[in-house]
C-alpha angles and dihedrals in degrees: 000000000000116000091357116172101236119209130189128193121224109197129005098202099102116088094211090070096071095060091054102048099080089055092070087082087069091061103082112229094005123116139169107240104174147009136197129206135133092234111089094200091054091050089052090049091050091050091053097043098041100029095242114170119238091249089061096059118098137178093209125046092213090063091049094049092047096048105034128077104225143167099197145359135219111216115208102162133113114308090243090062098050094093098050093043093048089051091051091053095042093054087059093048094251121148114232139216119187128182117244135311102050093228143332092268142006094262090059091047092053091048089055095050090047092051092049092050095044096050099033097240130140121247124198123185108202117220108179089210088068091067096045099083106233097079094058095041095049090048088052091052089051097048094046089056098245092135097041116224107000113227109162141034121186124189132172126175141157146086143237095288140309094249087073094056112021137082121251091250092053093045091051090075103017092066092045107094091207098048093041097036093238137332130272090346093060094038102046110010087063089075093056092042091054092048091051093046090051097044099040109011125230113350123226099218135032131185129172147173127201143160147157098268102162110015105043093146095046109043132056090197135051120291094199134027138175122198128190119197130183130191129209087253089061097250111146128206127199111196125184130183129180146186091175110055123110112214095033124245124249113154135134134178134173118196130197131173089257102041149329142234121210149147133209138232089247092056108019094168094050115084126192133195128207120190125204111276094014116124095198131062116235127208115250114221108236121187111249115264093201110136093006091146090067091058099058102081095036089052090052093049094043095054093047093049093046092041091230122146125260105243139202116358091355093064110105094223090055089050090048091052090048089055089050088058091051093048091049089049090054090052090049091052091049095049102030089231139109114261121222114208120225114248 
């Protein structure tokens, strides 16, 4: 295929990957040509789902990067490996997409941004929330002034525990507090942290509490966490993530001094807006998120080809600042004190 955009996959141990692979067909001229992972059954699955030839399957990603001619790589390995794998790709001039969060800690995030800048490659951090409609629409309502001066963002997400939903290969690192970077805080609070970092920028203060409230004998990391962040402008964020809640959490609200937009646990896909002085709630039109998984890889390819920036939650600096919030939250939990971020 002439001028094909050739994509390799590094790591197949993240369950989110499989819902994205069919979407590559929507990126004209792009194709996945190879994949690397130590698990033979996952390589076979990738070959079947993405149409990768047998010659393009590797146990070791170094072999793949040395032998294959590529334009970009999708990294779906443990969070703790994002930095080293991004550096390996960047040295070879390959653009990179990683699944959220950007890394397991802030040091890894900064290494990734440094590698991208040094080698002139593009880095996209994929937050599924970015493709689900409400995040962009609520940000639009905020920036156009519909809500007045924004002063609070609240976000809560999670479920009853990954062991009920995830594959053994995914669980092998997701439940490891070192490889993941934590537990429910790292897994679900990262969404709220990225939303706050996008909407309000870097905060100035972070405090948090967490614990293993339900699954003390099962998890080595926290199963529930609550983070509070505050910016110099006075905007506050309340971010909650869980691996212990039944039913799961899935709520968002954005408050200004002239109105608010919000959903509810009962109707997470239905958003309402209430303006100052209005007695009635009004529905807020949210773009349909149906089939959002098929848009992820085409979005990545499109922005690289057109040399346009990744925006919102997909921007690497936003993801980096989200990880800074998570790292500060972990320090707050360890010390029992509020953490002030350096300006």
